[in-house]
N, C-alpha and C positions, 0 to 999 in steps of 0.2 A: 746492775743490767737485767731486765727483765727477758725470759727466754720462754717461758710457758704460754704457750696462744691464748689459752682462756684469760691470763693474767694481762696479756698485753692488751686483748681485746677491754678489758675493764679500764686497764690506764687509759686507754684512748676515750673513752667515752667519760672517765672522770673529767679528765683534762678538757675535753671540748666542752663539757658542761661548765667548768671555771671558768673558761674564757667567756662563754654565753653570759653568764652571770655576773662576770666584772663588767662587761658591756652593758649591761642591764643596771648596774649602779651598785653593785651588791660590793662588799669590801672585805679584808680578808680575814677577819673573825667570823664572817657570814659564811665565806667560802670555807673556813677549815671546819665550820660545824656541818656544812654539806658532806664533805670528806669524812669526818667522824660517823655520820649518818649512813654513809654509803658502805662504808667498811664495817660498821656494826650488821648490817644488814646482811654482807657477805658473812660474816662468822655466823651468824644465828642461822643462815640457811644451808650453812656446810658448801658453799658453791666452789671454794677452792681450800686447798690445805692452809693451815695456819702459818705456815712459814713463808707461803707464796702470798697471804693477805700481809703478813709483816713487811716483806718486800715490796708489795706494790705501796703499801703507806710511805715505806722511806723514800721510794720514788717519787708519790705524790706531792709529798712534805718538800722535797727539793724542786720540783716544779714549781710550787706557790712561792718560795723564797727566790726565784730566779724573776727578777722585774722585767726582764725582756721579754718573758711570755703574755705580759699584759698589758703592752705598749702599744697605743693605737698607730695603725699605720698611716702615714699621711700620703694622700694620692701625687702622683708625679706632675710637677707643673707642665702643663701645655704651653710649648715655645711656639707654635704655628705663627 
């Protein structure tokens, strides 16, 4: 569980981008490449402590492996 506010913001940005890319037709291997690049950028800029980046990576990988995060929502039927 993430507790640092900066780490949570990065998590939200990553997961929002992952869903957007999924809806555009990207698949899991491409999503993982995006995450790897994002995390590499965080490491190179020293934006977060190394242990926070590690925790962020664990949470994002868990997010990617949960198929319910990438399900398309169907509109409610209109029974008028």
